[in-house]
Every structure is written in structure tokens, then in C-alpha cells.
C-alpha positions in Angstrom: -49.5 15.4 12.8 -49.4 16.3 9.2 -53.2 16.5 9.1 -53.3 18.8 12.2 -50.6 21.1 10.8 -52.6 21.4 7.4 -55.8 22.3 9.3 -54.1 24.8 11.6 -52.3 26.4 8.6 -55.4 26.9 6.6 -57.6 28.1 9.7 -54.7 30.5 10.7 -52.9 31.5 7.6 -54.5 35.2 7.1 -53.8 36.1 10.7 -50.0 35.3 10.2 -49.2 36.5 6.8 -48.8 40.1 5.9 -46.7 42.1 3.5 -43.6 43.8 4.6 -44.2 47.5 4.6 -43.4 49.1 1.1 -43.6 45.7 -0.8 -46.7 46.6 -2.8 -45.4 50.0 -3.8 -41.9 48.4 -5.0 -43.8 45.7 -6.8 -46.0 48.2 -8.6 -43.1 50.4 -9.4 -41.4 47.6 -11.1 -44.6 46.2 -12.8 -45.3 49.8 -14.3 -41.7 50.1 -15.5 -42.3 46.8 -17.7 -40.3 44.5 -15.6 -41.1 40.7 -16.0 -41.4 39.3 -12.3 -41.7 35.8 -11.1 -41.6 33.9 -7.8 -39.9 30.8 -6.8 -41.4 29.5 -3.6 -41.0 26.5 -1.5 -45.0 26.7 -0.9 -47.1 24.3 -2.9 -49.5 25.8 -5.4 -52.4 26.3 -2.9 -50.3 27.8 -0.1 -48.6 30.2 -2.6 -51.8 31.4 -4.1 -53.5 31.9 -0.7 -50.6 34.1 0.3 -50.7 36.1 -2.8 -54.3 36.5 -2.9 -54.5 37.4 0.7 -51.7 40.1 0.3 -53.4 41.2 -2.9 -50.0 40.9 -5.1 -50.8 38.0 -7.3 -51.2 40.4 -10.4 -47.7 41.5 -10.2 -46.1 38.1 -11.1 -45.8 36.8 -14.6 -44.9 33.4 -13.4 -45.2 31.5 -10.0 -42.8 28.3 -9.3 -43.8 26.5 -6.3 -42.7 23.1 -4.9 -45.4 21.4 -7.2 -43.7 23.1 -10.2 -40.6 21.0 -10.5 -39.1 17.7 -9.3 -36.3 19.2 -7.4 -36.5 22.3 -5.3 -34.3 25.2 -3.9 -31.4 25.2 -3.4 -31.3 23.3 -6.7 -31.6 26.0 -9.5 -34.2 24.0 -11.6 -37.1 26.1 -10.4 -35.2 29.4 -11.1 -34.2 28.0 -14.6 -38.0 27.1 -15.2 -39.1 30.7 -14.1 -36.4 32.2 -16.3 -37.7 30.1 -19.3 -41.2 30.9 -18.5 -40.4 34.7 -18.6 -38.0 34.5 -21.6 -35.2 36.1 -19.5 -31.5 35.2 -19.6 -30.1 34.4 -16.1 -27.4 37.1 -16.7 -30.3 39.7 -16.9 -32.1 38.3 -13.9 -32.2 39.6 -10.4 -33.1 36.9 -7.7 -34.0 38.4 -4.6 -34.2 36.1 -1.5 -34.3 36.1 2.3 -32.9 32.5 2.8 -29.7 30.5 2.0 -31.7 28.3 -0.1 -32.8 31.3 -2.4 -29.4 32.7 -2.5 -27.8 29.3 -3.6 -30.5 28.7 -6.0 -30.1 32.1 -7.7 -26.4 31.9 -7.6 -26.5 28.3 -9.2 -28.6 29.6 -11.9 -26.0 32.4 -12.8 -28.4 35.1 -11.6 -27.6 38.5 -9.8 -28.5 37.6 -6.3 -29.7 40.1 -3.6 -29.9 39.3 0.0 -32.7 41.2 2.0 -31.9 42.5 5.4 -35.4 41.8 6.8 -35.0 38.0 7.2 -35.4 35.7 10.1 -32.7 33.9 8.8 -28.9 34.0 10.3 -27.4 36.8 8.3 -23.9 35.2 8.5 -25.1 32.3 6.9 -26.7 34.3 4.2 -23.5 36.4 3.8 -21.6 33.3 3.4 -23.6 32.7 0.0 -21.9 35.7 -1.1 -24.8 37.6 -2.6 -24.0 40.3 -5.1 -26.0 43.0 -3.0 -27.6 43.3 0.2 -30.6 45.6 0.6 -31.7 47.2 3.7 -35.3 48.4 2.8 -38.1 47.2 0.6 -38.0 50.6 -1.2 -34.7 49.5 -2.6 -36.3 46.7 -4.5 -37.8 49.2 -6.9 -34.3 50.5 -7.9 -33.0 46.8 -8.9 -34.3 47.5 -12.5 -31.8 50.3 -13.0 -29.0 47.5 -12.4 -29.5 46.3 -16.0 
């Protein structure tokens, strides 16, 4: 089953992966303002790079933490700590944006300012139970997060 899924995933990846409207603009705005940015994902190295390259956003990120990067994974904060170390950023100065409980728990455990996004497939009540510091409703709001610090 694992081999079948891997073959299907590779064959069909690009047909199912796309950017949310406005994400590229928000990332460009943050990058041009000098913000350091990283990703902490549950994808492996190959899957993460496939998605980033397909969406043409890999150049925005200064560090990418995948499931291959650390021994423990979200919701454990270890990959967040490693990303912060790579970025040379203190947790108290970091904004961690997520769409899942694992994201919000990892960001909170690392002492980052946590932001939940409304455009998620995950149960919003469960995300809300993670007590994010902020909810955002649109991708355009991501570009304004650098003004919080």
C-alpha cells in the first residue's frame, strides 16, 4: 500500500497542489521587507521541495524543516527550535503561522507568537482550543504580521 501511495502521490502531486490566492504576494512583501522566513512541515525533504518548486515559492524561505530534519516532529517543538536556530531568531521575536493543531501546539511550545489561519480543512474549534495568539481571515493579512514586532 505504501508503494502504491508513493507512486500515486508523485504522479498526481502537481494536479492537487496549488497556492492559496495571495500567498505569493504576501511572501514577496515579507521577503522584500527583510523578514527571515522558514517552513516547518510534516512532509519529507523530497515532498516539501516538490511542492515549493511547483508553487514557485522556494526562494522565499531561508530554512526548511521537514520530517527528515529532526528526530521528533510537530507537535513537539524541536523542528521549530531548529528553524529558529537556523534563522538566528529568538522565539519571542518569531511568528508561527499554522493551519493545524500540530502547528499551533509546536509554535506555542516553542514560545512563538502563534497565528491560526481560517482557510484550513481542520476543525476550527480544535484549533481555537490551542489558544492561538491571533486568527487571520485572509492571506493578505500574512504580509502585515511583520508589523507586530
